[in-house]
VMD Tcl script that builds the backbone (N, CA, C; Angstrom):
set m [mol new atoms 342]
animate dup $m
set s [atomselect $m all]
$s set {name element resname resid chain x y z} {
  {N N UNK 1 A 16.886 135.372 -142.569}
  {CA C UNK 1 A 15.635 135.070 -141.911}
  {C C UNK 1 A 15.074 136.299 -141.214}
  {N N UNK 2 A 13.762 136.510 -141.444}
  {CA C UNK 2 A 13.098 137.655 -140.948}
  {C C UNK 2 A 12.917 137.512 -139.374}
  {N N UNK 3 A 13.207 138.579 -138.696}
  {CA C UNK 3 A 13.086 138.590 -137.212}
  {C C UNK 3 A 12.438 139.872 -136.734}
  {N N UNK 4 A 11.954 139.894 -135.564}
  {CA C UNK 4 A 11.397 141.070 -134.918}
  {C C UNK 4 A 12.478 142.205 -134.916}
  {N N UNK 5 A 13.688 141.811 -134.586}
  {CA C UNK 5 A 14.735 142.859 -134.560}
  {C C UNK 5 A 15.001 143.426 -135.946}
  {N N UNK 6 A 14.928 142.630 -136.951}
  {CA C UNK 6 A 15.110 143.096 -138.342}
  {C C UNK 6 A 14.035 144.118 -138.722}
  {N N UNK 7 A 12.795 143.749 -138.339}
  {CA C UNK 7 A 11.632 144.657 -138.615}
  {C C UNK 7 A 11.758 145.957 -137.846}
  {N N UNK 8 A 12.225 145.798 -136.580}
  {CA C UNK 8 A 12.373 146.984 -135.767}
  {C C UNK 8 A 13.464 147.903 -136.361}
  {N N UNK 9 A 14.581 147.348 -136.832}
  {CA C UNK 9 A 15.634 148.133 -137.455}
  {C C UNK 9 A 15.168 148.775 -138.737}
  {N N UNK 10 A 14.257 148.093 -139.417}
  {CA C UNK 10 A 13.694 148.669 -140.668}
  {C C UNK 10 A 12.810 149.877 -140.386}
  {N N UNK 11 A 12.249 149.932 -139.174}
  {CA C UNK 11 A 11.446 151.097 -138.783}
  {C C UNK 11 A 10.003 150.691 -138.529}
  {N N UNK 12 A 9.662 149.430 -138.548}
  {CA C UNK 12 A 8.295 148.992 -138.317}
  {C C UNK 12 A 7.988 149.263 -136.829}
  {N N UNK 13 A 6.735 149.489 -136.556}
  {CA C UNK 13 A 6.246 149.698 -135.224}
  {C C UNK 13 A 5.832 148.228 -134.736}
  {N N UNK 14 A 6.829 147.439 -134.441}
  {CA C UNK 14 A 6.666 146.034 -134.105}
  {C C UNK 14 A 5.740 145.801 -132.919}
  {N N UNK 15 A 5.758 146.685 -131.956}
  {CA C UNK 15 A 4.909 146.562 -130.790}
  {C C UNK 15 A 3.450 146.649 -131.211}
  {N N UNK 16 A 3.151 147.608 -132.055}
  {CA C UNK 16 A 1.773 147.800 -132.606}
  {C C UNK 16 A 1.357 146.599 -133.417}
  {N N UNK 17 A 2.209 146.125 -134.298}
  {CA C UNK 17 A 1.933 144.928 -135.099}
  {C C UNK 17 A 1.677 143.685 -134.252}
  {N N UNK 18 A 2.499 143.488 -133.252}
  {CA C UNK 18 A 2.338 142.339 -132.359}
  {C C UNK 18 A 1.038 142.464 -131.536}
  {N N UNK 19 A 0.675 143.628 -131.146}
  {CA C UNK 19 A -0.566 143.829 -130.427}
  {C C UNK 19 A -1.743 143.397 -131.281}
  {N N UNK 20 A -1.702 143.773 -132.569}
  {CA C UNK 20 A -2.753 143.366 -133.471}
  {C C UNK 20 A -2.821 141.842 -133.698}
  {N N UNK 21 A -1.678 141.230 -133.445}
  {CA C UNK 21 A -1.573 139.801 -133.637}
  {C C UNK 21 A -1.614 139.065 -132.289}
  {N N UNK 22 A -2.201 139.703 -131.278}
  {CA C UNK 22 A -2.325 139.134 -129.926}
  {C C UNK 22 A -1.068 138.634 -129.341}
  {N N UNK 23 A 0.036 139.357 -129.737}
  {CA C UNK 23 A 1.327 139.046 -129.116}
  {C C UNK 23 A 2.035 137.823 -129.680}
  {N N UNK 24 A 1.415 137.228 -130.717}
  {CA C UNK 24 A 1.986 135.977 -131.313}
  {C C UNK 24 A 3.010 136.354 -132.376}
  {N N UNK 25 A 4.284 136.282 -131.937}
  {CA C UNK 25 A 5.379 136.703 -132.800}
  {C C UNK 25 A 5.429 135.897 -134.067}
  {N N UNK 26 A 5.313 134.564 -133.994}
  {CA C UNK 26 A 5.356 133.746 -135.198}
  {C C UNK 26 A 4.212 134.073 -136.159}
  {N N UNK 27 A 3.063 134.305 -135.665}
  {CA C UNK 27 A 1.895 134.720 -136.506}
  {C C UNK 27 A 2.227 135.987 -137.213}
  {N N UNK 28 A 2.693 137.004 -136.428}
  {CA C UNK 28 A 3.032 138.321 -137.020}
  {C C UNK 28 A 4.097 138.176 -138.119}
  {N N UNK 29 A 5.155 137.470 -137.821}
  {CA C UNK 29 A 6.220 137.319 -138.828}
  {C C UNK 29 A 5.669 136.563 -140.042}
  {N N UNK 30 A 4.797 135.602 -139.846}
  {CA C UNK 30 A 4.242 134.870 -140.973}
  {C C UNK 30 A 3.374 135.783 -141.848}
  {N N UNK 31 A 2.602 136.640 -141.249}
  {CA C UNK 31 A 1.855 137.618 -142.045}
  {C C UNK 31 A 2.720 138.621 -142.816}
  {N N UNK 32 A 3.726 139.056 -142.140}
  {CA C UNK 32 A 4.719 140.003 -142.799}
  {C C UNK 32 A 5.322 139.235 -144.016}
  {N N UNK 33 A 5.638 137.946 -143.769}
  {CA C UNK 33 A 6.295 137.190 -144.851}
  {C C UNK 33 A 5.417 137.010 -146.079}
  {N N UNK 34 A 4.086 137.025 -145.924}
  {CA C UNK 34 A 3.181 136.857 -146.997}
  {C C UNK 34 A 3.174 138.054 -147.966}
  {N N UNK 35 A 3.731 139.158 -147.519}
  {CA C UNK 35 A 3.789 140.339 -148.347}
  {C C UNK 35 A 4.540 140.115 -149.658}
  {N N UNK 36 A 5.469 139.261 -149.672}
  {CA C UNK 36 A 6.189 139.033 -150.894}
  {C C UNK 36 A 5.305 138.569 -152.033}
  {N N UNK 37 A 4.116 137.999 -151.726}
  {CA C UNK 37 A 3.187 137.500 -152.740}
  {C C UNK 37 A 2.137 138.545 -153.071}
  {N N UNK 38 A 2.191 139.694 -152.464}
  {CA C UNK 38 A 1.166 140.746 -152.709}
  {C C UNK 38 A 1.414 141.399 -154.046}
  {N N UNK 39 A 0.351 141.596 -154.821}
  {CA C UNK 39 A 0.511 142.228 -156.137}
  {C C UNK 39 A -0.075 143.632 -156.206}
  {N N UNK 40 A -0.409 144.242 -155.113}
  {CA C UNK 40 A -0.997 145.526 -155.132}
  {C C UNK 40 A -0.083 146.648 -155.642}
  {N N UNK 41 A 1.183 146.601 -155.379}
  {CA C UNK 41 A 2.086 147.587 -155.855}
  {C C UNK 41 A 2.131 147.564 -157.415}
  {N N UNK 42 A 2.262 146.354 -157.908}
  {CA C UNK 42 A 2.273 146.238 -159.403}
  {C C UNK 42 A 0.976 146.752 -160.012}
  {N N UNK 43 A -0.137 146.378 -159.376}
  {CA C UNK 43 A -1.463 146.852 -159.850}
  {C C UNK 43 A -1.595 148.348 -159.748}
  {N N UNK 44 A -1.079 148.949 -158.659}
  {CA C UNK 44 A -1.076 150.368 -158.508}
  {C C UNK 44 A -0.296 151.042 -159.642}
  {N N UNK 45 A 0.896 150.568 -159.875}
  {CA C UNK 45 A 1.753 151.165 -160.911}
  {C C UNK 45 A 1.105 151.061 -162.277}
  {N N UNK 46 A 0.612 149.883 -162.607}
  {CA C UNK 46 A -0.014 149.643 -163.875}
  {C C UNK 46 A -1.239 150.526 -164.086}
  {N N UNK 47 A -2.082 150.649 -163.039}
  {CA C UNK 47 A -3.315 151.407 -163.121}
  {C C UNK 47 A -2.972 152.922 -163.302}
  {N N UNK 48 A -2.082 153.397 -162.496}
  {CA C UNK 48 A -1.723 154.844 -162.610}
  {C C UNK 48 A -1.197 155.114 -164.041}
  {N N UNK 49 A -0.302 154.288 -164.484}
  {CA C UNK 49 A 0.270 154.526 -165.863}
  {C C UNK 49 A -0.736 154.376 -166.962}
  {N N UNK 50 A -1.818 153.572 -166.724}
  {CA C UNK 50 A -2.883 153.416 -167.712}
  {C C UNK 50 A -3.936 154.521 -167.554}
  {N N UNK 51 A -3.800 155.383 -166.555}
  {CA C UNK 51 A -4.749 156.436 -166.307}
  {C C UNK 51 A -6.020 156.003 -165.602}
  {N N UNK 52 A -6.038 154.803 -165.075}
  {CA C UNK 52 A -7.197 154.228 -164.397}
  {C C UNK 52 A -7.039 154.555 -162.905}
  {N N UNK 53 A -7.468 155.780 -162.486}
  {CA C UNK 53 A -7.229 156.234 -161.101}
  {C C UNK 53 A -8.152 155.479 -160.154}
  {N N UNK 54 A -9.313 155.019 -160.632}
  {CA C UNK 54 A -10.151 154.264 -159.756}
  {C C UNK 54 A -9.521 152.923 -159.314}
  {N N UNK 55 A -8.985 152.243 -160.271}
  {CA C UNK 55 A -8.329 150.959 -159.989}
  {C C UNK 55 A -7.050 151.247 -159.162}
  {N N UNK 56 A -6.394 152.280 -159.504}
  {CA C UNK 56 A -5.154 152.687 -158.723}
  {C C UNK 56 A -5.500 152.977 -157.293}
  {N N UNK 57 A -6.602 153.693 -157.070}
  {CA C UNK 57 A -7.064 153.906 -155.658}
  {C C UNK 57 A -7.327 152.674 -154.947}
  {N N UNK 58 A -8.071 151.776 -155.560}
  {CA C UNK 58 A -8.413 150.495 -154.924}
  {C C UNK 58 A -7.173 149.692 -154.561}
  {N N UNK 59 A -6.218 149.679 -155.394}
  {CA C UNK 59 A -4.944 148.920 -155.123}
  {C C UNK 59 A -4.191 149.634 -153.991}
  {N N UNK 60 A -4.111 150.952 -154.008}
  {CA C UNK 60 A -3.381 151.701 -152.982}
  {C C UNK 60 A -4.120 151.572 -151.652}
  {N N UNK 61 A -5.382 151.661 -151.638}
  {CA C UNK 61 A -6.128 151.560 -150.422}
  {C C UNK 61 A -6.012 150.142 -149.771}
  {N N UNK 62 A -6.099 149.114 -150.611}
  {CA C UNK 62 A -5.882 147.770 -150.067}
  {C C UNK 62 A -4.469 147.594 -149.501}
  {N N UNK 63 A -3.484 148.100 -150.223}
  {CA C UNK 63 A -2.108 147.989 -149.729}
  {C C UNK 63 A -1.913 148.741 -148.456}
  {N N UNK 64 A -2.506 149.948 -148.376}
  {CA C UNK 64 A -2.409 150.696 -147.183}
  {C C UNK 64 A -2.975 149.918 -145.985}
  {N N UNK 65 A -4.090 149.258 -146.185}
  {CA C UNK 65 A -4.689 148.462 -145.111}
  {C C UNK 65 A -3.787 147.401 -144.594}
  {N N UNK 66 A -3.154 146.651 -145.541}
  {CA C UNK 66 A -2.218 145.598 -145.113}
  {C C UNK 66 A -1.018 146.148 -144.393}
  {N N UNK 67 A -0.431 147.238 -144.930}
  {CA C UNK 67 A 0.726 147.791 -144.277}
  {C C UNK 67 A 0.410 148.366 -142.936}
  {N N UNK 68 A -0.689 149.023 -142.813}
  {CA C UNK 68 A -1.146 149.656 -141.534}
  {C C UNK 68 A -1.405 148.546 -140.480}
  {N N UNK 69 A -2.093 147.459 -140.870}
  {CA C UNK 69 A -2.373 146.439 -139.916}
  {C C UNK 69 A -1.089 145.757 -139.371}
  {N N UNK 70 A -0.097 145.725 -140.196}
  {CA C UNK 70 A 1.172 145.093 -139.825}
  {C C UNK 70 A 2.153 146.136 -139.243}
  {N N UNK 71 A 1.753 147.404 -139.272}
  {CA C UNK 71 A 2.560 148.481 -138.743}
  {C C UNK 71 A 3.909 148.628 -139.375}
  {N N UNK 72 A 3.915 148.465 -140.659}
  {CA C UNK 72 A 5.149 148.600 -141.495}
  {C C UNK 72 A 5.273 149.995 -141.943}
  {N N UNK 73 A 5.558 150.855 -141.049}
  {CA C UNK 73 A 5.554 152.298 -141.212}
  {C C UNK 73 A 6.333 152.839 -142.407}
  {N N UNK 74 A 7.586 152.450 -142.592}
  {CA C UNK 74 A 8.297 153.044 -143.724}
  {C C UNK 74 A 7.647 152.833 -145.093}
  {N N UNK 75 A 7.063 151.626 -145.321}
  {CA C UNK 75 A 6.387 151.376 -146.533}
  {C C UNK 75 A 4.984 152.058 -146.475}
  {N N UNK 76 A 4.332 152.117 -145.335}
  {CA C UNK 76 A 3.027 152.683 -145.198}
  {C C UNK 76 A 2.972 154.177 -145.549}
  {N N UNK 77 A 3.971 154.933 -145.149}
  {CA C UNK 77 A 3.908 156.382 -145.358}
  {C C UNK 77 A 3.809 156.753 -146.802}
  {N N UNK 78 A 4.606 156.316 -147.779}
  {CA C UNK 78 A 4.360 156.758 -149.115}
  {C C UNK 78 A 3.055 156.189 -149.689}
  {N N UNK 79 A 2.666 154.985 -149.320}
  {CA C UNK 79 A 1.390 154.426 -149.780}
  {C C UNK 79 A 0.228 155.262 -149.283}
  {N N UNK 80 A 0.261 155.737 -148.058}
  {CA C UNK 80 A -0.757 156.599 -147.554}
  {C C UNK 80 A -0.830 157.862 -148.354}
  {N N UNK 81 A 0.308 158.410 -148.629}
  {CA C UNK 81 A 0.395 159.632 -149.449}
  {C C UNK 81 A -0.270 159.494 -150.827}
  {N N UNK 82 A 0.042 158.443 -151.499}
  {CA C UNK 82 A -0.532 158.276 -152.828}
  {C C UNK 82 A -1.998 157.879 -152.763}
  {N N UNK 83 A -2.398 157.153 -151.698}
  {CA C UNK 83 A -3.799 156.831 -151.517}
  {C C UNK 83 A -4.651 158.060 -151.388}
  {N N UNK 84 A -4.188 158.994 -150.586}
  {CA C UNK 84 A -4.976 160.189 -150.343}
  {C C UNK 84 A -5.010 161.127 -151.607}
  {N N UNK 85 A -3.906 161.125 -152.361}
  {CA C UNK 85 A -3.906 161.836 -153.612}
  {C C UNK 85 A -4.903 161.274 -154.611}
  {N N UNK 86 A -4.896 159.939 -154.628}
  {CA C UNK 86 A -5.831 159.259 -155.523}
  {C C UNK 86 A -7.284 159.424 -155.067}
  {N N UNK 87 A -7.501 159.353 -153.798}
  {CA C UNK 87 A -8.822 159.502 -153.263}
  {C C UNK 87 A -9.423 160.904 -153.669}
  {N N UNK 88 A -8.543 161.916 -153.582}
  {CA C UNK 88 A -8.945 163.275 -154.013}
  {C C UNK 88 A -8.946 163.472 -155.497}
  {N N UNK 89 A -8.502 162.472 -156.232}
  {CA C UNK 89 A -8.404 162.581 -157.715}
  {C C UNK 89 A -7.582 163.777 -158.166}
  {N N UNK 90 A -6.503 164.021 -157.414}
  {CA C UNK 90 A -5.604 165.172 -157.761}
  {C C UNK 90 A -5.046 165.047 -159.176}
  {N N UNK 91 A -5.081 166.124 -159.883}
  {CA C UNK 91 A -4.468 166.207 -161.179}
  {C C UNK 91 A -3.004 166.491 -160.942}
  {N N UNK 92 A -2.158 165.469 -161.146}
  {CA C UNK 92 A -0.758 165.642 -160.814}
  {C C UNK 92 A 0.036 164.543 -161.497}
  {N N UNK 93 A 1.328 164.637 -161.453}
  {CA C UNK 93 A 2.224 163.641 -161.966}
  {C C UNK 93 A 2.449 162.672 -160.779}
  {N N UNK 94 A 1.899 161.442 -160.916}
  {CA C UNK 94 A 1.986 160.460 -159.849}
  {C C UNK 94 A 3.315 159.672 -159.823}
  {N N UNK 95 A 4.182 159.892 -160.841}
  {CA C UNK 95 A 5.398 159.106 -160.893}
  {C C UNK 95 A 6.330 159.301 -159.713}
  {N N UNK 96 A 6.508 160.533 -159.163}
  {CA C UNK 96 A 7.386 160.666 -157.995}
  {C C UNK 96 A 6.825 159.832 -156.786}
  {N N UNK 97 A 5.512 159.852 -156.602}
  {CA C UNK 97 A 4.930 159.037 -155.524}
  {C C UNK 97 A 5.053 157.598 -155.793}
  {N N UNK 98 A 4.877 157.189 -157.020}
  {CA C UNK 98 A 5.054 155.756 -157.347}
  {C C UNK 98 A 6.518 155.333 -157.063}
  {N N UNK 99 A 7.453 156.171 -157.373}
  {CA C UNK 99 A 8.855 155.868 -157.094}
  {C C UNK 99 A 9.082 155.674 -155.605}
  {N N UNK 100 A 8.514 156.542 -154.786}
  {CA C UNK 100 A 8.636 156.377 -153.341}
  {C C UNK 100 A 8.032 155.074 -152.869}
  {N N UNK 101 A 6.865 154.766 -153.394}
  {CA C UNK 101 A 6.183 153.511 -153.031}
  {C C UNK 101 A 7.050 152.337 -153.419}
  {N N UNK 102 A 7.541 152.314 -154.677}
  {CA C UNK 102 A 8.362 151.199 -155.136}
  {C C UNK 102 A 9.627 151.071 -154.367}
  {N N UNK 103 A 10.279 152.191 -154.040}
  {CA C UNK 103 A 11.517 152.175 -153.294}
  {C C UNK 103 A 11.355 151.536 -151.963}
  {N N UNK 104 A 10.291 151.956 -151.249}
  {CA C UNK 104 A 10.021 151.355 -149.912}
  {C C UNK 104 A 9.569 149.941 -150.026}
  {N N UNK 105 A 8.782 149.611 -151.033}
  {CA C UNK 105 A 8.322 148.252 -151.249}
  {C C UNK 105 A 9.510 147.317 -151.463}
  {N N UNK 106 A 10.428 147.731 -152.332}
  {CA C UNK 106 A 11.622 146.968 -152.610}
  {C C UNK 106 A 12.517 146.768 -151.381}
  {N N UNK 107 A 12.603 147.820 -150.584}
  {CA C UNK 107 A 13.369 147.750 -149.341}
  {C C UNK 107 A 12.746 146.716 -148.383}
  {N N UNK 108 A 11.395 146.779 -148.239}
  {CA C UNK 108 A 10.716 145.822 -147.407}
  {C C UNK 108 A 10.817 144.452 -147.894}
  {N N UNK 109 A 10.621 144.209 -149.194}
  {CA C UNK 109 A 10.676 142.780 -149.678}
  {C C UNK 109 A 12.116 142.265 -149.685}
  {N N UNK 110 A 13.138 143.119 -149.743}
  {CA C UNK 110 A 14.489 142.671 -149.625}
  {C C UNK 110 A 14.741 142.081 -148.275}
  {N N UNK 111 A 14.075 142.622 -147.239}
  {CA C UNK 111 A 14.223 142.073 -145.860}
  {C C UNK 111 A 13.693 140.615 -145.797}
  {N N UNK 112 A 12.637 140.363 -146.563}
  {CA C UNK 112 A 12.010 139.059 -146.568}
  {C C UNK 112 A 12.838 138.042 -147.293}
  {N N UNK 113 A 13.656 138.489 -148.222}
  {CA C UNK 113 A 14.536 137.617 -149.017}
  {C C UNK 113 A 15.900 137.426 -148.409}
  {N N UNK 114 A 16.217 138.193 -147.374}
  {CA C UNK 114 A 17.547 138.164 -146.750}
  {C C UNK 114 A 17.739 136.875 -145.962}
}
mol reanalyze $m
mol bondsrecalc $m
mol representation Tube
mol addrep $m
């Protein structure tokens, strides 16, 4: 079961997330729980691999917003990094960044399934 302590141990800035949710712990945890249904990581991976950097940027930017609003810092950091690279349309190999995003995403979603 997902708890505030679990999220705190994960590295989330729980206090910031709770502030955004007006201190309502159940509401905050419910929003975090909805992440398991988010498809932006898959869309980001598919778009980058298809060379569609515009769609990849849209997916990364949307995901960044969700993670920032919930203050899920460990997952937010690599998503922010790839978002800014895509925003700048950097000519680069995006696979290492995708791996960072996927690793943190899987770590976060594992908490939801525990």
